[in-house]
C-alpha positions in Angstrom: -13.6 -10.9 24.5 -14.0 -8.7 21.5 -12.6 -5.2 21.9 -14.1 -2.4 20.0 -11.9 -1.1 17.1 -10.2 2.2 17.7 -11.8 4.2 14.9 -11.0 7.9 14.4 -13.9 10.2 14.8 -15.9 10.9 11.6 -14.6 13.7 9.5 -16.8 16.8 9.5 -18.3 18.3 6.3 -16.4 21.5 6.7 -13.0 19.7 6.7 -13.9 17.7 3.7 -15.1 20.8 1.8 -12.0 22.7 2.7 -9.8 19.8 1.6 -11.6 19.5 -1.7 -11.2 23.2 -2.4 -7.5 23.0 -1.6 -7.1 19.9 -3.8 -8.9 21.6 -6.8 -6.7 24.7 -6.4 -3.5 22.7 -6.3 -4.6 20.6 -9.3 -5.5 23.8 -11.3 -2.1 25.4 -10.5 -0.2 22.2 -11.3 -2.0 21.9 -14.7 -1.4 25.6 -15.5 2.3 25.2 -14.7 2.5 22.1 -16.9 0.7 24.0 -19.8 2.8 27.1 -19.4 5.4 28.0 -21.9 7.7 29.3 -19.2 8.6 26.0 -17.7 11.6 25.0 -19.8 9.8 24.1 -23.0 9.1 27.6 -24.3 8.8 26.6 -27.9 6.2 23.9 -27.3 4.2 25.5 -24.6 0.5 26.2 -24.7 -0.7 22.6 -25.2 -3.1 20.9 -22.9 -1.7 19.2 -19.7 -1.5 15.5 -19.4 -1.6 15.6 -15.6 -4.4 13.4 -14.3 -3.4 13.1 -10.6 -1.3 14.9 -8.0 -0.2 14.3 -4.4 -2.7 16.1 -2.2 -1.8 19.0 0.0 0.0 18.1 3.2 -2.3 20.4 5.2 -4.8 17.6 5.6 -4.1 14.0 6.8 -4.3 11.1 4.4 -7.5 9.9 6.1 -9.3 13.0 4.6 -8.2 12.1 1.0 -9.1 8.5 1.5 -12.6 9.5 2.7 -13.1 11.8 -0.3 -12.0 8.9 -2.5 -14.4 6.5 -0.7 -17.2 9.1 -1.3 -16.3 9.1 -5.0 -15.3 12.8 -5.1 -11.6 11.9 -5.8 -10.0 8.9 -7.5 -7.1 7.1 -5.8 -4.4 6.4 -8.4 -2.0 4.6 -6.1 1.3 5.7 -4.5 -0.5 8.5 -2.7 -1.7 10.2 -5.9 -5.3 11.3 -6.3 -7.2 12.7 -9.3 -10.5 14.4 -9.8 -13.4 12.3 -10.9 -15.3 13.3 -14.1 
């Protein structure tokens, strides 16, 4: 006999929206930190950041990030890293 798969309940829109907001904020802060002249490369600071992906905030489970990537709102870059889609 076939047993139904144990699937988690679908993620609600509020959770996905909150996760996306947290991701954008972390990405922004990470890029600003990379571009800052205060982070050890004071003489060469001020350039644009080369950061394309980050590890998403731990506040949300990995299923949330995978769902956002499935929806095309984030891009999975492997090894648990995600980036914004253009």
